[in-house]
TIZA-578184 format. One record per residue (C-alpha): residue number from 1; residue in three letters; x, y, z. Coordinates in nm, 4 decimals. Layout:
BEGIN
NUM;ALA;X;Y;Z
...
end
This chain:
BEGIN
1;UNK;-18.0021;7.7059;11.6951
2;UNK;-17.9398;8.0023;11.9520
3;UNK;-17.5966;8.1674;12.0114
4;UNK;-17.3343;8.1347;12.2617
5;UNK;-17.4093;8.4491;12.3750
6;UNK;-17.8188;8.3830;12.3876
7;UNK;-17.7379;8.0571;12.6014
8;UNK;-17.4863;8.2236;12.8788
9;UNK;-17.8016;8.4863;12.9210
10;UNK;-18.0594;8.1846;12.9846
11;UNK;-17.8493;8.0615;13.1919
12;UNK;-17.7572;8.3629;13.3625
13;UNK;-18.1423;8.4537;13.3897
14;UNK;-18.2484;8.0266;13.4657
15;UNK;-18.0041;7.8808;13.5801
16;UNK;-17.9071;8.1411;13.9565
17;UNK;-17.5773;8.2757;13.8240
18;UNK;-17.6866;8.5426;14.0653
19;UNK;-17.5747;8.8012;13.9012
20;UNK;-17.7074;9.1694;14.0131
21;UNK;-17.9878;9.2423;13.8178
22;UNK;-18.0526;9.5797;13.9493
23;UNK;-18.4203;9.6162;13.9792
24;UNK;-18.5529;9.9109;14.1099
25;UNK;-18.7484;10.1008;14.3789
26;UNK;-19.1205;10.0879;14.2594
27;UNK;-19.3834;10.1914;14.4548
28;UNK;-19.6370;9.8852;14.2750
29;UNK;-19.9912;9.9933;14.2024
30;UNK;-20.1899;9.6985;14.3247
31;UNK;-20.5179;9.5899;14.2396
32;UNK;-20.7709;9.3266;14.4142
33;UNK;-20.9516;9.1159;14.1627
34;UNK;-21.1917;8.7769;14.2279
35;UNK;-21.0140;8.7659;14.6272
36;UNK;-20.6348;8.8123;14.4353
37;UNK;-20.4116;9.0962;14.4512
38;UNK;-20.2476;9.1585;14.0850
39;UNK;-19.9726;9.4094;13.9714
40;UNK;-19.9312;9.5874;13.6092
41;UNK;-19.7669;9.4320;13.3373
42;UNK;-19.6237;9.8194;13.2997
43;UNK;-19.4773;9.7575;13.6516
44;UNK;-19.2984;9.4746;13.5947
45;UNK;-19.1441;9.6222;13.3064
46;UNK;-18.9851;9.8865;13.4744
47;UNK;-18.8923;9.7070;13.8100
48;UNK;-18.6970;9.4707;13.5936
49;UNK;-18.5535;9.6810;13.3701
50;UNK;-18.6952;9.5428;13.0355
51;UNK;-18.7228;9.7804;12.7750
52;UNK;-19.0311;9.6670;12.5708
53;UNK;-19.3423;9.6432;12.6175
54;UNK;-19.5402;9.4899;12.2803
55;UNK;-19.9113;9.3949;12.2293
56;UNK;-19.9921;9.2070;11.9641
57;UNK;-20.3826;9.0588;11.9875
58;UNK;-20.4124;8.9111;12.3137
59;UNK;-20.0242;8.8314;12.3153
60;UNK;-19.8055;9.0260;12.5508
61;UNK;-19.4186;9.0544;12.5291
62;UNK;-19.1783;9.2450;12.7622
63;UNK;-18.8485;9.1790;12.6837
64;UNK;-18.4468;9.3738;12.6492
65;UNK;-18.1231;9.2183;12.4871
66;UNK;-18.1212;8.9839;12.7156
67;UNK;-18.4415;8.8798;12.8518
68;UNK;-18.7566;8.8433;12.6750
69;UNK;-19.1209;8.7164;12.9249
70;UNK;-19.4270;8.6220;12.6811
71;UNK;-19.7775;8.6365;12.8089
72;UNK;-20.1498;8.5881;12.6707
73;UNK;-20.4342;8.7920;12.7826
74;UNK;-20.6324;8.5231;13.0214
75;UNK;-20.3870;8.2618;13.0146
76;UNK;-20.1655;8.1163;13.2669
77;UNK;-19.8571;7.9628;12.9937
78;UNK;-19.5786;8.2162;13.0342
79;UNK;-19.2608;8.2226;12.8490
80;UNK;-18.9419;8.3279;13.0228
81;UNK;-18.6731;8.2519;12.7653
82;UNK;-18.8771;8.0277;12.6221
83;UNK;-18.9147;7.7804;12.9041
84;UNK;-19.2523;7.6873;13.0228
85;UNK;-19.3653;7.7963;13.3458
86;UNK;-19.7766;7.7760;13.4807
87;UNK;-19.8449;8.0154;13.6614
88;UNK;-20.1000;8.0225;13.9323
89;UNK;-20.3347;8.2736;13.8201
90;UNK;-20.4124;8.3796;13.4706
91;UNK;-20.3318;8.7659;13.3087
92;UNK;-20.5696;8.9487;13.3431
93;UNK;-20.7239;9.2890;13.2189
94;UNK;-20.7723;9.5172;13.4820
95;UNK;-20.7119;9.8918;13.2875
96;UNK;-20.3955;9.7335;13.1339
97;UNK;-20.2803;9.4011;13.2169
98;UNK;-20.1898;9.2459;13.5110
99;UNK;-20.0019;8.9722;13.6633
100;UNK;-20.0933;8.8244;14.0024
101;UNK;-19.8620;8.8975;14.3329
102;UNK;-19.8421;8.5511;14.3620
103;UNK;-19.6723;8.4772;14.0547
104;UNK;-19.4728;8.7990;14.0688
105;UNK;-19.3322;8.6731;14.4144
106;UNK;-19.3625;8.2557;14.3889
107;UNK;-19.2457;8.2528;14.0501
108;UNK;-19.0767;8.5853;13.7903
109;UNK;-18.8644;8.7210;14.1255
110;UNK;-18.7086;8.3741;14.2472
111;UNK;-18.5756;8.3555;13.8655
112;UNK;-18.4974;8.6816;13.7932
113;UNK;-18.2780;8.7325;14.1120
114;UNK;-18.2183;8.4487;14.2498
115;UNK;-17.9602;8.6464;14.4758
116;UNK;-18.2510;8.7451;14.6537
117;UNK;-18.3604;8.3958;14.7669
118;UNK;-18.3280;8.3365;15.1630
119;UNK;-18.4137;7.9480;15.0927
120;UNK;-18.1911;7.8599;14.8913
121;UNK;-17.8700;7.7515;15.1063
122;UNK;-17.5539;7.5840;15.0516
123;UNK;-17.5811;7.2217;15.0572
124;UNK;-17.3773;6.8746;15.0515
125;UNK;-17.6730;6.6279;14.9808
126;UNK;-17.8827;6.5674;14.7018
127;UNK;-18.2185;6.2772;14.8010
128;UNK;-18.2990;6.1061;14.5361
129;UNK;-18.6507;5.9944;14.5319
130;UNK;-18.7472;5.6627;14.2901
131;UNK;-19.0937;5.7554;14.2928
132;UNK;-19.3125;5.3813;14.2661
133;UNK;-19.1747;5.0728;14.4023
134;UNK;-19.2680;4.6978;14.4773
135;UNK;-19.6355;4.6195;14.4602
136;UNK;-19.6778;5.0414;14.3418
137;UNK;-19.5450;4.9983;13.9833
138;UNK;-19.6705;5.3667;13.8579
139;UNK;-19.7535;5.3984;13.5126
140;UNK;-19.6856;5.0468;13.3032
141;UNK;-19.6826;4.9937;12.9393
142;UNK;-19.5756;4.6731;12.7242
143;UNK;-19.2001;4.7922;12.7521
144;UNK;-19.1754;4.8681;13.1112
145;UNK;-19.2574;5.0322;13.4484
146;UNK;-19.2382;5.3896;13.5565
147;UNK;-19.0885;5.2242;13.9332
148;UNK;-18.8566;5.0291;13.6734
149;UNK;-18.7323;5.3641;13.4865
150;UNK;-18.7370;5.5622;13.7522
151;UNK;-18.4554;5.3589;13.9264
152;UNK;-18.2669;5.3230;13.6096
153;UNK;-18.2468;5.7392;13.5436
154;UNK;-18.2279;5.7739;13.9582
155;UNK;-17.8647;5.5055;13.9868
156;UNK;-17.7531;5.7077;13.6992
157;UNK;-17.8094;6.1040;13.8332
158;UNK;-17.6534;5.9039;14.1917
159;UNK;-17.3195;5.8029;13.9859
160;UNK;-17.2682;6.1483;13.8222
161;UNK;-17.3914;6.3469;14.1371
162;UNK;-17.0905;6.1484;14.3291
163;UNK;-16.8380;6.1785;14.0724
164;UNK;-16.9237;6.5628;14.1229
165;UNK;-16.8830;6.5304;14.5015
166;UNK;-17.1979;6.5474;14.6079
167;UNK;-17.3570;6.3021;14.8989
168;UNK;-17.6360;6.0797;14.7821
169;UNK;-17.8884;5.9496;14.9641
170;UNK;-18.1663;5.7262;14.7566
171;UNK;-18.4923;5.6723;14.8686
172;UNK;-18.4577;5.3253;14.7806
173;UNK;-18.2007;5.1246;14.5325
174;UNK;-18.3462;4.8480;14.4408
175;UNK;-18.7949;4.7757;14.3864
176;UNK;-18.9442;4.8023;14.7636
177;UNK;-19.2607;4.9606;14.8181
178;UNK;-19.2264;5.2867;15.0266
179;UNK;-19.5058;5.4995;15.1459
180;UNK;-19.4813;5.8605;15.0297
181;UNK;-19.4664;5.9197;15.4606
182;UNK;-19.1455;5.7281;15.5076
183;UNK;-18.9862;5.9353;15.2231
184;UNK;-19.0452;6.2465;15.3515
185;UNK;-18.9597;6.1124;15.7083
186;UNK;-18.6105;5.9835;15.5195
187;UNK;-18.5288;6.3270;15.3811
188;UNK;-18.6042;6.5492;15.6911
189;UNK;-18.3282;6.3233;15.8687
190;UNK;-18.0583;6.5045;15.6676
191;UNK;-17.9463;6.8877;15.6579
192;UNK;-17.8020;7.0972;15.4028
193;UNK;-17.9939;6.9186;15.1511
194;UNK;-18.2454;6.8625;14.8050
195;UNK;-18.5166;6.6390;14.7285
196;UNK;-18.5847;6.5275;14.3483
197;UNK;-18.8440;6.2927;14.3131
198;UNK;-18.7920;6.1477;13.9625
199;UNK;-19.0810;6.0004;13.8083
200;UNK;-19.2589;5.9235;13.4166
201;UNK;-19.5833;6.0440;13.3348
202;UNK;-19.9130;5.8619;13.1849
203;UNK;-20.2163;6.0255;13.0156
204;UNK;-20.4073;5.7348;13.1765
205;UNK;-20.7071;5.6379;12.8736
206;UNK;-20.6661;5.5628;12.5593
207;UNK;-20.8341;5.8712;12.4210
208;UNK;-20.5062;6.0995;12.5328
209;UNK;-20.2131;5.9302;12.4536
210;UNK;-20.0818;6.2227;12.2205
211;UNK;-19.9876;6.3949;12.5814
212;UNK;-19.6094;6.4035;12.5528
213;UNK;-19.3157;6.5638;12.7172
214;UNK;-19.1590;6.6949;13.0594
215;UNK;-19.2873;6.9102;13.3324
216;UNK;-19.1444;6.9790;13.6837
217;UNK;-19.3178;7.0493;13.9920
218;UNK;-19.2736;7.2447;14.3165
219;UNK;-19.5710;7.2568;14.5749
220;UNK;-19.8320;7.5152;14.5279
221;UNK;-19.7903;7.8445;14.6974
222;UNK;-20.0472;7.8853;15.0006
223;UNK;-20.3588;7.9574;14.8427
224;UNK;-20.2713;7.8310;14.5236
225;UNK;-20.4524;7.4630;14.4293
226;UNK;-20.3189;7.1814;14.3346
227;UNK;-20.2651;7.1961;13.9008
228;UNK;-20.5807;7.0571;13.7684
229;UNK;-20.7939;7.1141;14.0355
230;UNK;-20.9932;7.4118;14.2189
231;UNK;-20.9051;7.5671;14.5506
232;UNK;-20.9846;7.3784;14.8728
233;UNK;-20.9799;7.5002;15.1847
234;UNK;-20.6659;7.3144;15.2683
235;UNK;-20.4958;7.4964;15.0252
236;UNK;-20.4995;7.7592;15.2167
237;UNK;-20.3250;7.6222;15.4975
238;UNK;-19.9222;7.6697;15.4954
239;UNK;-19.7069;7.3126;15.4426
240;UNK;-19.3746;7.2531;15.5063
241;UNK;-19.2278;7.2796;15.2369
242;UNK;-19.3721;7.6018;15.1843
243;UNK;-19.0940;7.7322;15.3519
244;UNK;-18.8785;7.6816;15.0557
245;UNK;-19.1080;7.8296;14.7712
246;UNK;-18.8622;8.0462;14.6152
247;UNK;-18.5302;7.7978;14.6176
248;UNK;-18.8079;7.5652;14.5368
249;UNK;-18.8766;7.7261;14.1746
250;UNK;-18.5265;7.8144;14.1609
251;UNK;-18.3527;7.4260;14.1646
252;UNK;-18.7218;7.3207;13.9430
253;UNK;-18.5859;7.6125;13.6831
254;UNK;-18.2526;7.4956;13.6379
255;UNK;-18.3771;7.1216;13.6330
256;UNK;-18.6347;7.1869;13.3701
257;UNK;-18.4329;7.4035;13.1450
258;UNK;-18.1272;7.1792;13.1550
259;UNK;-18.3057;6.8833;13.0861
260;UNK;-18.5058;7.0224;12.7763
261;UNK;-18.1861;7.2107;12.6564
262;UNK;-17.9638;6.8493;12.6397
263;UNK;-18.2819;6.6132;12.5460
264;UNK;-18.3038;6.8532;12.2485
265;UNK;-17.9812;6.9199;12.1657
266;UNK;-17.9272;6.5089;12.1163
267;UNK;-18.2624;6.5221;11.8268
268;UNK;-18.5129;6.4153;12.0783
269;UNK;-18.7282;6.6762;12.0890
270;UNK;-18.9235;6.6686;12.3502
271;UNK;-19.2131;6.8975;12.4084
272;UNK;-19.1719;7.1802;12.6829
273;UNK;-19.4798;7.0847;12.9473
274;UNK;-19.3648;7.3472;13.1830
275;UNK;-19.3120;7.4139;13.5257
276;UNK;-19.5728;7.3728;13.7416
277;UNK;-19.7434;7.4152;14.1207
278;UNK;-19.9265;7.0626;14.3201
279;UNK;-19.9453;6.9773;14.6158
280;UNK;-19.8223;6.5827;14.5866
281;UNK;-19.7015;6.4560;14.9703
282;UNK;-19.3441;6.4571;14.8852
283;UNK;-19.3649;6.7878;14.8511
284;UNK;-19.5615;6.9054;15.0693
285;UNK;-19.3406;6.7406;15.3821
286;UNK;-18.9738;6.7961;15.3340
287;UNK;-18.7495;7.0750;15.4694
288;UNK;-18.5684;7.0784;15.1749
289;UNK;-18.5768;7.2519;14.8417
290;UNK;-18.7947;7.0068;14.6769
291;UNK;-18.8974;6.9063;14.3172
292;UNK;-19.0954;6.5953;14.1237
293;UNK;-18.9428;6.5739;13.7716
294;UNK;-19.1392;6.3840;13.5129
295;UNK;-18.9522;6.2894;13.2134
296;UNK;-19.2395;6.2307;12.9941
297;UNK;-19.5161;5.9812;12.8316
298;UNK;-19.5147;5.5875;12.8988
299;UNK;-19.8679;5.6410;12.7595
300;UNK;-19.7027;5.8341;12.4117
301;UNK;-19.6427;5.5734;12.1228
302;UNK;-19.3736;5.6963;12.0111
303;UNK;-19.2109;5.8478;12.3380
304;UNK;-19.2482;5.5747;12.4978
305;UNK;-18.9864;5.3456;12.2962
306;UNK;-18.7651;5.6918;12.3529
307;UNK;-18.7838;5.6533;12.7305
308;UNK;-18.6487;5.3028;12.6556
309;UNK;-18.3263;5.3478;12.5955
310;UNK;-18.0075;5.4401;12.7374
311;UNK;-17.9645;5.7359;12.5859
312;UNK;-18.2511;5.9169;12.6715
313;UNK;-18.2354;5.7999;13.0754
314;UNK;-17.8453;5.8929;13.0495
315;UNK;-17.9628;6.2241;12.8656
316;UNK;-18.2060;6.3042;13.1610
317;UNK;-17.9639;6.2213;13.4665
318;UNK;-17.6649;6.3841;13.2772
319;UNK;-17.8982;6.6987;13.2456
320;UNK;-18.0363;6.7230;13.6150
321;UNK;-17.6841;6.6506;13.7531
322;UNK;-17.5422;6.9244;13.6085
323;UNK;-17.8079;7.1710;13.6980
324;UNK;-17.8058;7.0203;14.0062
325;UNK;-17.4680;7.1439;14.0267
326;UNK;-17.5170;7.4447;13.8944
327;UNK;-17.7513;7.5464;14.1594
328;UNK;-17.4970;7.4526;14.3876
329;UNK;-17.2155;7.6777;14.2611
330;UNK;-17.5138;7.9769;14.2760
331;UNK;-17.5870;7.8840;14.6531
332;UNK;-17.2193;7.8416;14.7208
333;UNK;-17.1938;8.2353;14.5584
334;UNK;-17.4964;8.3732;14.7285
335;UNK;-17.3849;8.2040;15.0870
336;UNK;-16.9797;8.3733;15.0459
337;UNK;-17.2004;8.6943;14.9453
338;UNK;-17.4087;8.7028;15.2183
339;UNK;-17.0785;8.6459;15.4538
340;UNK;-16.8943;8.9628;15.2950
341;UNK;-17.1808;9.1826;15.4085
end
C-alpha cells in the first residue's frame, strides 16, 4: 500500500501537476549507434536532479526522494514510479548505459516536465471513439463483443465527463459501422479537443490466452515503427498526429496510470502492459492529442468475466474521466502561466 505522500508524488510527475522540475543546464554527450542518437543515463540523472544511479546485474535505477526510474540493459520496458512505458529503443551500453534521444524527448521529458509541452493546449471537448461496431464486432468471446463493451464504457465515460462540464462528442452512439477515416474526419471537425478511442484486446489464438492487462497507445514518433513490427519507410513520414507527440504521451500517462490505480484499488489486480507506440489509423490522422486505450483481454479465461461486469466497466469509465479532468486542469494552469509570461 503506497502512502498518500507517494501517491501525491506520482500524481505530480505522472498526471501533469505542472510543478517546476528545475532541470539543470547540460551539454549532452550524444553518441550514435545503429542509426540512432543516444545520451548517457548518468546525464539523464543529473538533468532531472536525481540523486543516485545504482547498477545491479543488468538493472539500472535512477532515483531521488520523489521519483524512481528503472531500466534494464538491452530492454525497452521502463518503469517510472512503477508505471510501465515501452521505449522506442532499448537501453544500450556505449561506454556506460545510454537511452535514445527519441525516448528522452518523446517520453521521459513530457512526463517529467509537462509544463514544457507546447501541444498540451486547453480544451473543452472530448471526442470518445468506441471502437468497431455494426458489421465489425471486433474481438468476440462467449460473453459478448468488443464493440458492445467499447460502447458501454464510452457511454459511461460520456456521462461522467458531461457532469464535469465537458462537451462530449461520440463517434458512434449505437451499434453502427464507421470506417477509420470517418472517425478521424469527425474528430477533426472540432477545435480545442482531445480524442480517446476505447477498445478491448484479444490475444488472437488459443495458444496465447494467458495474455491479459491494460495498455495505452499513442502514435509512434517519426522514425519509430508500429509496435511489434520492424521499421518501414512509411514510418519516416510525419503524420498529422505527430504534431502532438508530447501531449499524446502526457494524456496517455494520465489515463493509463489512473486506470491502473482505480482497478487495483477495487481489488481487480489488472496487470500493467504499459504505455506503447503504434501507427493505428485513428491516431495518425487526428489533429488533437489522441490515445487508444485497451481495457483488457476478452481472450483471457478470467479477465473476460471481469470485463463483463458492470463494476469493471464503471471503474474504467470513472478512472478515464478523472484522468481527463486532471489533464485539463494541467493544461488550464499551463496556459495561465504562459499568458503571465
